[in-house]
C-alpha positions in Angstrom: 0.0 0.0 0.0 1.8 3.1 -1.2 -0.9 5.3 0.3 -4.1 4.8 2.3 -5.6 8.3 2.7 -8.4 10.3 1.1 -8.0 13.4 -1.0 -7.0 16.0 1.5 -4.8 14.1 3.9 -1.5 15.5 5.1 -0.3 12.8 7.5 -0.3 10.0 5.0 -0.3 9.7 1.2 -3.4 9.4 -1.1 -4.6 5.9 -1.7 -2.7 3.9 -4.3 -1.1 0.5 -4.3 1.0 -2.0 -6.2 0.0 -5.6 -6.8 2.9 -8.1 -7.2 1.7 -11.5 -8.4 5.2 -12.7 -9.4 5.3 -11.4 -13.0 6.0 -7.7 -12.5 4.4 -4.9 -10.6 0.9 -3.5 -11.3 0.2 0.0 -10.0 -3.4 1.1 -9.1 -3.7 4.9 -9.1 -0.8 7.2 -8.1 -2.0 9.8 -5.6 -2.0 13.5 -6.1 1.6 14.5 -6.9 5.2 13.7 -7.1 5.0 12.2 -3.6 4.5 9.0 -5.6 8.2 9.0 -6.4 9.1 9.1 -2.7 6.6 6.3 -2.0 8.2 4.1 -4.6 11.6 4.8 -3.1 10.5 4.1 0.5 8.9 0.9 -0.7 12.0 -0.2 -2.5 10.2 -0.6 -5.8 12.2 0.2 -8.9 10.3 1.9 -11.7 12.1 -0.5 -14.1 9.9 -3.3 -12.7 6.7 -1.4 -13.3 5.0 -2.3 -16.6 1.3 -1.9 -15.9 -1.0 0.5 -14.2 -4.7 1.1 -13.7 -6.3 4.6 -13.3 -9.7 4.4 -11.6 -10.8 8.0 -12.4 -9.6 11.6 -13.0 -9.8 13.1 -9.6 -6.7 15.0 -8.5 -5.7 12.6 -5.7 -5.6 9.7 -8.2 -4.5 11.0 -11.6 -1.8 13.7 -10.9 0.7 11.2 -9.5 0.3 9.1 -12.7 1.7 12.0 -14.7 4.9 11.7 -12.6 4.9 8.0 -13.1 4.7 8.4 -16.9 7.4 11.1 -16.8 9.7 8.9 -14.7 9.4 5.9 -17.0 9.8 8.1 -20.0 13.1 9.4 -18.5 14.2 5.8 -18.1 13.3 5.0 -21.7 15.1 8.1 -22.9 18.3 7.0 -21.0 18.1 3.5 -22.3 17.4 2.1 -18.8 13.9 0.7 -19.3 13.0 -2.6 -21.1 9.7 -3.3 -22.7 6.5 -1.1 -22.5 4.5 0.5 -19.8 0.7 0.3 -20.2 -1.9 2.4 -18.3 -5.4 1.1 -18.4 -8.5 3.0 -17.5 -11.9 4.2 -18.9 -11.8 6.5 -21.9 -12.3 9.8 -20.1 -9.6 9.1 -17.6 -7.2 8.0 -20.3 -8.0 11.1 -22.4 -7.4 13.3 -19.3 -4.0 11.7 -18.6 -2.9 12.0 -22.2 -3.9 15.7 -22.2 -2.1 16.5 -19.0 1.0 14.7 -20.1 1.0 16.5 -23.5 0.7 19.8 -21.7 3.3 19.4 -18.9 5.8 16.7 -19.9 8.8 17.8 -22.1 8.4 16.7 -25.7 11.6 14.6 -25.5 9.7 12.4 -23.0 6.1 12.8 -24.3 7.2 11.3 -27.6 7.2 7.8 -26.1 3.5 7.9 -25.5 2.0 5.7 -28.1 5.0 3.4 -28.6 6.9 2.6 -25.3 4.2 4.1 -23.1 0.7 2.9 -24.0 -2.5 4.6 -22.7 -5.2 1.9 -23.1 -8.9 2.7 -22.7 -11.0 -0.3 -21.6 -14.7 -0.6 -21.5 -17.2 -1.7 -18.9 -16.9 -5.5 -18.6 -13.7 -5.7 -20.7 -11.1 -8.3 -19.8 -7.4 -8.4 -20.3 -4.3 -10.1 -18.9 -1.4 -8.3 -17.3 1.4 -9.2 -14.7 0.2 -12.7 -14.4 -3.4 -11.8 -13.6 -6.7 -11.6 -15.5 -8.5 -8.3 -15.0 -12.1 -7.3 -15.6 -12.9 -3.5 -15.5 -16.3 -2.4 -14.4 -18.2 0.9 -14.1 -18.9 1.6 -10.4 -21.8 3.9 -11.4 -20.4 6.9 -9.6 -22.7 9.8 -8.9 -19.8 12.3 -9.2 -17.5 11.4 -12.1 -17.0 8.4 -14.3 -15.0 5.8 -12.4 -14.0 2.2 -12.9 -13.1 -0.5 -10.4 -11.8 -4.0 -11.4 -11.7 -7.6 -10.4 -8.4 -9.5 -10.7 -8.0 -13.3 -10.8 -4.7 -14.1 -9.2 -2.4 -16.8 -10.4 -3.7 -19.3 -7.8 -7.3 -18.6 -8.9 -8.4 -16.3 -6.0 -10.3 -13.2 -6.8 -9.4 -9.7 -5.7 -11.8 -6.8 -6.2 -11.1 -3.1 -6.1 -14.2 -0.9 -5.7 -12.5 2.4 -6.4 -13.1 5.1 -3.9 -16.9 5.1 -3.6 -19.3 2.8 -1.8 -20.4 -0.5 -3.3 -23.2 -0.1 -5.9 -25.6 -3.1 -6.3 -25.3 -2.6 -10.1 -21.8 -4.1 -9.9 -22.8 -7.2 -7.9 -21.9 -9.7 -10.7 -18.3 -8.4 -10.7 -17.7 -8.2 -7.0 -19.6 -11.0 -5.2 -17.7 -13.9 -3.7 -14.3 -12.2 -3.7 -11.4 -13.5 -1.7 -10.2 -10.0 -1.2 -12.6 -7.0 -1.3 -10.8 -3.6 -1.3 -13.2 -0.8 -0.2 -13.0 2.8 0.8 -14.0 3.7 4.4 -13.9 7.5 4.8 -14.3 7.4 8.6 -15.9 5.5 11.4 -19.7 5.6 11.6 -19.2 6.9 15.1 -17.5 9.9 13.6 -19.9 10.5 10.7 -21.0 13.9 12.1 -17.4 15.1 12.2 -16.3 13.9 8.7 -19.6 14.0 6.8 -18.9 10.9 4.6 -22.4 10.7 3.1 -22.2 14.3 1.9 -19.1 13.3 -0.1 -20.6 10.0 -1.3 -18.3 7.9 0.8 -19.0 5.2 3.3 -17.9 4.4 6.8 -16.1 1.3 8.2 -19.5 0.0 9.4 -21.0 0.4 5.9 -18.0 -1.4 4.3 -18.3 -4.3 6.7 -22.0 -4.6 6.0 -21.4 -4.6 2.3 -18.6 -7.2 2.6 -20.9 -9.5 4.5 -23.7 -9.2 2.0 -21.2 -9.9 -0.9 -19.8 -13.0 0.8 -16.2 -11.7 0.8 -13.6 -13.6 2.7 -11.2 -10.7 3.4 -11.9 -7.0 3.6 -9.2 -4.3 3.1 -10.1 -0.7 4.0 -8.5 2.4 2.5 -9.1 6.0 1.5 -9.7 7.2 5.0 -9.4 10.4 7.0 -6.0 10.9 8.6 -6.7 12.4 12.1 -6.8 9.0 13.8 -3.9 7.1 12.2 -2.6 5.8 15.6 -5.8 4.0 16.3 -7.2 3.6 12.8 -6.3 -0.1 12.3 -8.0 -1.3 15.5 -11.0 1.0 15.5 -11.9 0.6 11.8 -11.5 -3.2 12.0 -13.6 -3.4 15.1 -16.4 -1.3 13.5 -16.4 -3.2 10.2 -16.4 -6.4 12.3 -19.8 -5.6 13.8 -21.2 -7.0 10.5 -18.4 -8.7 8.7 -17.0 -11.9 10.3 -14.0 -12.4 8.0 -10.6 -10.9 8.2 -10.4 -7.1 8.2 -7.1 -5.4 7.2 -6.6 -1.7 7.7 -3.1 -1.1 6.4 -0.8 1.9 7.0 1.2 3.6 4.2 4.0 1.3 2.9 2.6 -1.8 4.7 2.8 -5.0 2.7 -0.3 -7.1 2.7 0.1 -10.8 1.7 -2.9 -11.9 -0.3 
């Protein structure tokens, strides 16, 4: 987990993570700035090992860091220090936004690699593809704010990981997310703190809501992210306890840079 916080956190990084299934690293979102470079360095992950990424949507705390990822890999290509291609998957609007931002702010000597060594690949709702030893299926989460995709991934051992993006579970996506071995869900705050953080006004959920959804969806493990950052010292225990009021499986609430074994 490179980051675990929501958009305006200052005591942790925005939510983004890398999946390593044994055939290269797969990045999901990249946070809101060049702090992604520091997170890679702290995690000991070399950009040369990164060949795939998924961009859920175009909000600042998800897409802006991806510009820095593209620039860093383009620099490596330019220097002759990167092998193969780097592919960013996402829905058409997010991919168009990323391309536009890169064209506007990345030097032409680096931007020229987009389209050959750096591939921006728009995927549709329900579209499948294989990458980094996993089989992915993208799905529209039916966001009420902006177009956003989540995904399911079948790991090499056949288990199913589902990323819901950064909004609550929508029943319209049930066929993609039910019976997951790992359900990755946002939990903006505790239900007990809902009057402080106003999650429902922002179309987010609480740890209690996430636990209820995970139980309904027959998930085996629940991972919570995209939280507030005022209670980091007690977050893991308190969020897990609240989610556990409904969900009886394992609840993981990781810190930034924590490695979760799937």
